[in-house]
N, C-alpha and C positions, 0 to 999 in steps of 0.2 A: 465440344464445348460443355460436356455434361459431367466432367470429372469434379466430384465434390472434394473439398478440403476440410478436414475436421481438426480443430486445435482446442487446447484447453490450457488454462493457467490458474494457479492457486490464488485465493485471497490471502491476506496477511494481517498480522497485528504486531505492533511494536512492543517489545519486552522492556527495553531501556533506551534512553537517549532522546525522547521526544523534545521538540523545540530546539534543543541545542544542536541537533543535526542540521537545522536550517542555517546555523552559523558556522558550519564546517566541522563540528565535532562528530565523534563516532556514535553509532547506534547499533543495537541488537534488534533484529527484526525476524519474525517467524513466518514461514509459509504455512498455510493451514490446509487441512484435508477437505476444504470447501472450495469448489472450483467454478470458474466461468467457462462455458463451452461455446465455441463459435463454429458454424458451418458456412463455408463460402461456396456458392454455386455460380460458375461463370455464366455470363449472358452473351448474346450475340448482337446487342445494341449498345447504346452509349448511356445507359441508365444505371444508377446505384440505388439499391433499396436496403433498408435496415429494419429488421423485425425482431422485437424483444418484448418482454413483459412491460417495459416502459412505454411501448407504443410502436408506431410505424412511421418511417420517414423515407422520402425518395428525393433524389436530386440528380442532375446531369453529371456525367463524368467530367465534362469540360470545366466544371467548377474547380477541379483540382489539377488539370493538366496544362493550364495556361501559366506562362512564366510569372512568378510573383516574388516580391521581396519579402523578407521576414516580417516586416511591419504589415504588409498587405495580407499575408497569411493569417496573422493574428486578428486583423480587422475582419477578415473573412469568417473566422470562427465566432467572433462576437455577434455576428448576424445569424447564427444558427441556433436551433433549440438547445437549451442548456443540457437537457437529458441525453442528447446524442453528441455532445461536444467532444468527448474523449474519443469516441469512435471516429468522428470526422477528422479529428486531429491526427489519429493514426493513419487514416487514408491520405491526409496531406503529406505526412512524412514518407509514406511509401511512394507517393507520386514524385518525390524529389530525388529518388535514387535510381540507379540502373538505367539512366537515360530515359526515364519515364516510360516503363514498359506497361503501364496501365492503359492499354489500347482499347479494351472493351470493358463494359460494365460488369456488375456482379450483384448477387443477392447475399446479404449477410443475415444469418439467423443466430440469435444470441439467447442462451438460457443460463441460469445460474443455480447453484446449490443453496443460495442464500439471497435475502432481500437486499437491495441496494441501500435501503434506509439504515441497515445495521452497521454500515462501514465495511470492515473486513478488507479494506484496500480494494474495493470493487472497481474504482476508476482505473487503478494501475493494472488490475487483472484483465479487465476487458480490453484495455489498450494493448497489452502484451499479446493476448490471444488473437486480436484482430490483425495486428502487425505480423505475427507469425504466419497467419493464413495468407496475407498479402505477399509476404516474401516468397512463400511456396508458389503462389499464383503467378508471380512474375518470373520465376526461374525458367531458364531454357531447358534444364533437365532437373529431375527430382533429386534433392540432396538434403542432408541434415542442415538445420538452421545454425548460423553462427550466433551463439548466444551473446557474445559481446556486441555484435552489430544490433541484435534485437534489443538489448538493454539500451544502447545509445539512442536508437530511434524512438523507443518508448519513452525514455527520459525526456527527450526533446518534445515529444507530443504532449506529455503531461504538463510540462511547463508552458507550452503554447496555449493549452486549454485553460490554464490557471494564471494567466497574466504574469508569466515568468516566476511563479512560485512553485515550491515543491522540492524536497531534498532528493528524491529518487530512491529512498530506502524501501518503500513498498514495491517499487518497480524491481529492485534487486531480488526481493523475496519471490515475486511472481515469475521472474525469469529463471533464477538458479535453484529455488526451492530450499527446504531445510531451515536451518538456523543460520542467519547471515550476519557477519560483522561488517558494517558498512560505514564508510567515511568519505564524504565529499571533500576534496582538498581545494581550498580557495587560494590560489596563488596570487591573484590580484583582482580588483573589482571588475576588470574587463576581460579576464581570461576565461576560457572555457573550463568548466568543472572537470577535474580529473578524479575519478572515484577509486577508492580502495575497497574491493569486495572480496570477502573471504567466507566461504561456506564452512561452517564449523563442524567438527566431528567430536562431540562431547565424549569425555572419558566414560561417562555413564549414558544410559539411554536418554532420549529427549525428555526434559522435565514435563510432568503433567501440568497443563495449564487449564484454567477454567475461565470462560468469558461470560460476563454478565452485561446485557444491554440495558442502558439506563432508561430507555423508553423514548429517547429523542436524540437528535444529533445536530450540533451547530456546525455549519460548513467550515472546513479548515481555514480558508482565507479570512473568514470573519473572526475566528479565534486568533489568528496571527495578527490581524489588525488590532484586536483588543489588547494583546500583549504589547504591541508597539506603542499604543496610546498610553498604557499604564506606565511604561518606562521611558517615555519620550524625553523626560528631563532627568532621567537616572540611568544613563547608558552604562556607567561603571558597575552599577548594581546588577543590571541585566547580564553583563559579561561575567560577573562573578557567579551568578546562578548557573549560567550555561557551563562554566568551567566545573562547577560542582556536579552538575548532571553528567558531564563527561567522565568524571571520576567514578560515578556510579556505574557507567557503562564499562569502564575498564575493570572495575571490581567484579562485575557480572561476567565479563569475558574470562577473567582468571578462574572464576568459580566453575565455569563450564569446560575449561581446557586443562586445568592442572591435574595433578595426580592424587588429589584428596579423595576420600571416600564419598559415597553418594550423599549421605546425610550431611557431612561437613560441607560438601559443594552446594547442596540446596540451602543450607543455613547461610552461607556467604552470599548466594544469589538473593535470598530473601532480605538480607540486610541492605543490599544495594537497591532493591525495589522499594523497601520501606523508606529509605533515605530519599530516593527520588520523589516519592509521593509528597514528602514534606516540601521539596523544592517546587513541585507542580503547584502546590498551594501558594507558595511565595510568588509564583508567576501570575497568579490570579485566574487560573483555569480550573480550579476546583470549585464546587458549590455544595449546598446542603444535600442535594439528591445523591451526588457521587460519594460524598463523605459518609452518608448514612449506609450506602451499599458496602463501602469499605469496612465501616465499623461492624456491620452485621457479619461480613465474611470472616473477619478476624476473631470472631467468637467461636468459629468452627475449629475444632482441634486438628482437623486434617489440613487446614490452610496455613502455610508458612508466612505468606505476605499477600497483599493486594494493593493495586495502584491503578491510576488512570492509564489506559492504553490509547495512544493517539493524541490528538491536539487538546482534548478536554472540553469542558462546558457541555457535557453530554457524551454520546457514543458509548464506549465500553470500559468496563473495569476488567483487568486481568488479574487472576489469582494464581499463585504458585502452590502446588500440593505434592504430596508423595503418593497420591492415589488417584485413580481415574474416577472415583466416586464423586458425583457432582455435589456441590454444596446445596443446602436446602434454602429455598426462598419462601417467603410468607404470602398469605392471601393479600395482605396489604401491598406487597411488592407487585403482585400480579395486577392489582387494581390500578397501579400507577404505570402499567406498561413495562415494568422491569421484568426481564426474562433471562433465563439461562440459555446460552447458545452452545450446543455441543460442538466442540472442535478440538483438534489435536495438531501438534506440529507435524508436518508432512515433508519427507525428503524430496518429493517430486515437484520440480518446477514446471516451466513451459514444456509442452510436448505435443506432437502430432498424434491424434487418435485415429485408430483404424476401425 
C-alpha cells in the first residue's frame, strides 16, 4: 500500500475567446509553464485526506462510494468547503467509474508553482492532476492515462463544482498542453457537450506572452452573472458580441497557423487581441484598473497588444510581445498589488512525474 503516485498539470490562460466560449464559440487557450503537483499515497483504512497550502481536510471514503444521483452529487459538493470543492469533485468523478474501484482511502498532497489567487486556471489544473492520480490508483496494472477520458472526467468535475458552469477550455489546456484551439459544440439545450480540441503547432515558435496580475480576482461565476444581468433585456446584442469575439478567435487561429512570416503573424494576432479587448469592454467586464494596466503596457514599444485574459473584472492582463523581456511596471502599480507574473506557453500537458 506504500506506492506513491506523482502527477502534475499546467495552469493556463486564455488568449482569445473569453465569454463567447460559454455560448459554444471557439477559444484559444495556452498551457503555462506553471504547474500544480499532486502526490497520492494509498492508505489501508477508509479515510481521505487533502493537504495543500489552502489548508487540511479529511473525510470518509464512504462519502463518495454510495450510489448517488447527479443532483445528490451536486448537493454533496455544496456542503463541502469551497477551497477543496474541485478536489472533492474530482474524487466524485473517479468514484463513478471502473465499478467504483476506490476501495481504500488515500492521502493527497498538493503544491503549486503559483498562488491560487492569481488565477492561471488553478481549479482546472488541480482537478486534472488529482483525477490523473486517481485513475492510476484504480488501475489493475500501470498504464498511460487516456487523455480523452481524463478530459471528460475533469470537465464534468469542474461543472459539478461550479453549478454546471464552465466551458472546459482551461481543462483542455491542462490535459493536452501547448496552445489549444477549443470549441464546445452545443447541439441542443439538453445534449451533452461535444468538444473540438486541437493542439496547435504554430508555424513560428510559441509567441511571447506576458501576464500582469491586477491585484484582485472576481470569481468567474460572479462575472458570468454580471454579464447575464447586463444583457438580460438585450439578448441579440449579446449574441452579436459573442459572434464578433468568435471572429477574433478565428483571426488569431489563422495568424498562428498560416504561412506568413513571424512579424506578420504577430501583427495579425495583435489585431485580433486588440479588437477583442474592445468587445470585452462592451460586455461590461473591463474597469479602470484593468484599462490603466492595458494603457500602460501599450506604451511599451516591445508590446504588440494587451487585453483581459479570463472572465474579467480583475485577474490578469495578457500582453503579446516579440521578446521575452518583461514589461516595466511602476511603484504605483506595486502599491496597488499589480504585479508581473513570469510565465510562458508550455507544450507539456498532464503527466505522471517520477
